[in-house]
N, C-alpha and C positions, 0 to 999 in steps of 0.2 A: 509955545502954543500948539505947534505942530505936533508935538508928542502926544498930546490928548486926542488927536484925530486917528492915530495909529492903534488899533486894538492891540492888547497885550495879553498873553495867556501863559500861565505858569503851573505846572504840575510838580508838587513836592511831597515828601513824606511828612507826616505829622503824628503825634502820640502825646501821651501824657496820663494822668491820673483819671481813672473811671468815676463817674457820678454815682454808680451803683456799687454796692458792696455784697459779694457773695458769701462773706462770713469766713473766707479763708484766711489763714495766718498772715499771709504776706500782702494781701489786698489785690486789687485788680488794676489793670492798666489797658489803655487803648492804643491800637496800632493801626495806621491806615495811610491813605493818600488824600490830598486836597487838589482841587483844580480851582484856581483864581483867574477871573476874567476882568479885566479893566478896560473901559472905553469911555470917553467924553467926561472923565472925572468920576464915573461910577464904578464901583467894584463889586463883583458878585463872587462868592466863594462856596464851593460845594464840597464837602468831605464825606468819605465813607471809610469804614474800618471795622475792626472787630475788638471785643472786650475779651481779654484773656487774663488768666492768673499770672500775677507778677512772679517771676522765678525768684527762689529763696536765695538769700544772700550766703556766700561761702562761709562755712564754719569750720572749727577744728574737728568736728565729727565726721566730715567728709575727707579728711587727710589721710595718707596711708600710714601704716604702723610704725614705720621707721622714716623720719622726717628731718631735714636740717632746718636751722633758723630762717636761713635765705629762701628755702622752698615754701615754708610756712608763710612767710611775709608776702611772697607772690601770690600764693593761694588765696589768701585773706584779703589781697588788694592794700597792703600797707606799704607806704614808700620805706626803703630800707636806709636807715642810716643809725649810727651808734645808739641814739636815744630811743628808737623805735625797736631795736634788736631786744632790748629788756622787755619791751611791752609784748613782743611776740613770744619771747620765752616765758613771761608771766601767763599768757593766755594758753599756751601748750601746757604748762603744770596745771593749771586750773582745769583743763579739759582731761586730765588723766594721764599725760605723758611724763616720763621721768628722763633726766639727762643720762646719757651713756657713761660719761667720764667728764670730770672738770680738768681744766689746764692747770699746770704745775704752779702757775703764778696766782691761782685762785679766782681767774676770771671765769665767767659762765661758760657752760658747755655750748657746742655748736650743733649736737646732734640728739635728738630725743626719740624715744620709743614709747609706744603706747603700753600701759601697765597691763600685765597678765591679769590682774584682779578684776578689770572691766570687762 
């Protein structure tokens, strides 16, 4: 019961999806701080922040012209293991990259370059 007699105040960051839409491709998000005050079992919270455009997700269009599968996976935020290497290579080919060379045993290439036709 003593803990309710001592006021408690916490300042913390908050954020999330915005209720308004600006019509942008990526949408909006809110970023700000909140102040919570608790005393005698009552809690008051006050938040202040700004609405800003959500940053675009990384894509193959923002990759350099010469890239390895490992670099592309890190850039795209894909965890790297043998199954996802194939998915990353597929995304690169679909975005207009071509393999530099294939390995002698027929496995997939590890480096890709952007096609000159694009």
